N, C-alpha and C positions, 0 to 999 in steps of 0.2 A: 402398224407395228408388226414386225415379223414374228413368226412363231418362236424362234429361238430367243428373242428378246423378252417376249411374254413368258416363256418357260423360265428363263433366268430370273425375271422379276418375281414370279410366283414362288419359286424355290427360295430365293433370298429372303423374300417377305415372310414366308412361313417360318424359316429358321430364325429370322430376327424377332418375330413375334414370340415364338417359343422360348428363345433365349431370354428376352427381356421379361416375359411372364414368369419363368422359373426363378430368375434372379430376384425379381420383386417379391415373389412368394417367400423365398428363403430370407431375404433381408427383413421382411415384416414379421416372420414367424419363428425364426431361429436366431438365438443370441449369437453374437460374434464368438467364434471358437467352440461353440456348442456342437456336440456330435450326437446324432440320433441313429442308433443301430438299425439297419434295415435287414441285412443278412449277417448275423453275428460272426465275427472273425473274418469278414471279407469286405463288406460294403456298408458305409455310413453316409447319411446326409450330414452336412456340416455347413458352417457359414464362415468362410475365410475371405480375406482380402489380399490380393496379390498386386503390389505396386510394379512388379516386373512383368516380363513376358513368360513364355513357356519355361517351365522348370525354374521359375523366379529369376530368369535371366535379367540382369541389371537391377534387381530389386533393391540392392544396397547402394546403387548410384545416387548421387545427389539429385534432389528434385529439379534443380535448375537445368540439369542435363537430361534426366530421364523423361520428364513430362514432354518437352518439345520433341525429343528423339522419337518417342513412341507415337505421338500425334502425327508427326511428319511421315514416319515410316509407314504407319497404317494408312494414312491418306494417299500416299504414293501407291501402295499395294492395291487399295480400292480403285484408284484411277486406272491402274494397269489391268485389273480384272475386268472393269467395265469396258476398256478398250478391246481386250481380247474377246469378250463376249460379243461386242458390236462388230468387230472386223475380222474375226477368224471364221470366215464363211464356210471354209471347207471342213471344219470340224463338225462332228455329229452331236446328237443330243447328249451322249454320255459326257463329252467335254463340257457342254453347257451346264449340265447338272453339277458336275464337279466344280467348275469355276464359280457357279452361283452358290454352292455350299460354302466355299471359302469366302465369297463376298458377304453373304449373310452373317457368317461368324465374325468376320473382320469388323463389320459395321456394329454388330452387337457389342464387341469388346471396346470399340472406339466410343460408343455411347457411355459405357461404364467409365472410361478414362476421362471423358468430358464432364460427367456428372459427379464422380467421386474421386478422381485422380488415381484410381486403381480399379482392378477387375474383381467382381464377385465370383468366387469359386465355391462349389458346394458338393461335388461328387467325389467321394473319397474311397478308394479301393486299397485294401491292405491285407497282409497275411503275417500274423505274429508281430514281430517288431519292424517289418518292412512295410512301407506305405508308398504308393504311387502319389506324386503330387496331386493335390485336389485340382479339379478342373470343372468346366461348365458345358452347357450345350454348344456355345459358340466354338469353344476349343475342340469339341468332338467333331463338329461339322467342318472346321478348318482341316483337321487331321484326315478325316475321311475324304474331303475334297482334294487334298494334296495327293493322297494315295490314288484317287481316281484319275487325276491329271497325269501322274507318273505312269499308271497303267495304260491310259489312253495313248500317251506318247510312245510307250514301249510296244504296244500292240498295233500302232498305226503303220500301215504298209508304207514302205519307202517309195517316194515319188521319183527317186533318181533312176536313170536308165540302167538296166542291168548290163554288165559287160560280160561277154561270153569269151572264154579262152578258146582259141582255135587250136585244134590238135591235128 
């Protein structure tokens, strides 16, 4: 097993473990919709269920559409991430860590969808009447991983030959 595959497996595995552990702890110890203030006026632990995706995207769609859509879309994304990790040999460790972060998070949320038909969210940030949608460890790692991939692709030197203008 190559170092990049081992690195990706370890990163994704740690994320998956932490995601499922935290969701289990919340589901077992916090009532649905209960809020536990951690930083008054800014951050609460809560127990929410999201049948949709980020920002409750498609949460109101009928189950017959939503469930297969998210299961298929997530499975395709997981397969693509595994492919990129296995075959993008010229990419460095930063790319592998970012892709593995997305992979671990995607698998964590897929497990929730398979077990409960929805995703457990529990981190709630707010200020006065404004609140960011609740999220979880998997969502955080997916977001950080996407930012990492965007950063890596932006900072990657161009492999195209440079054309010099003659004067």
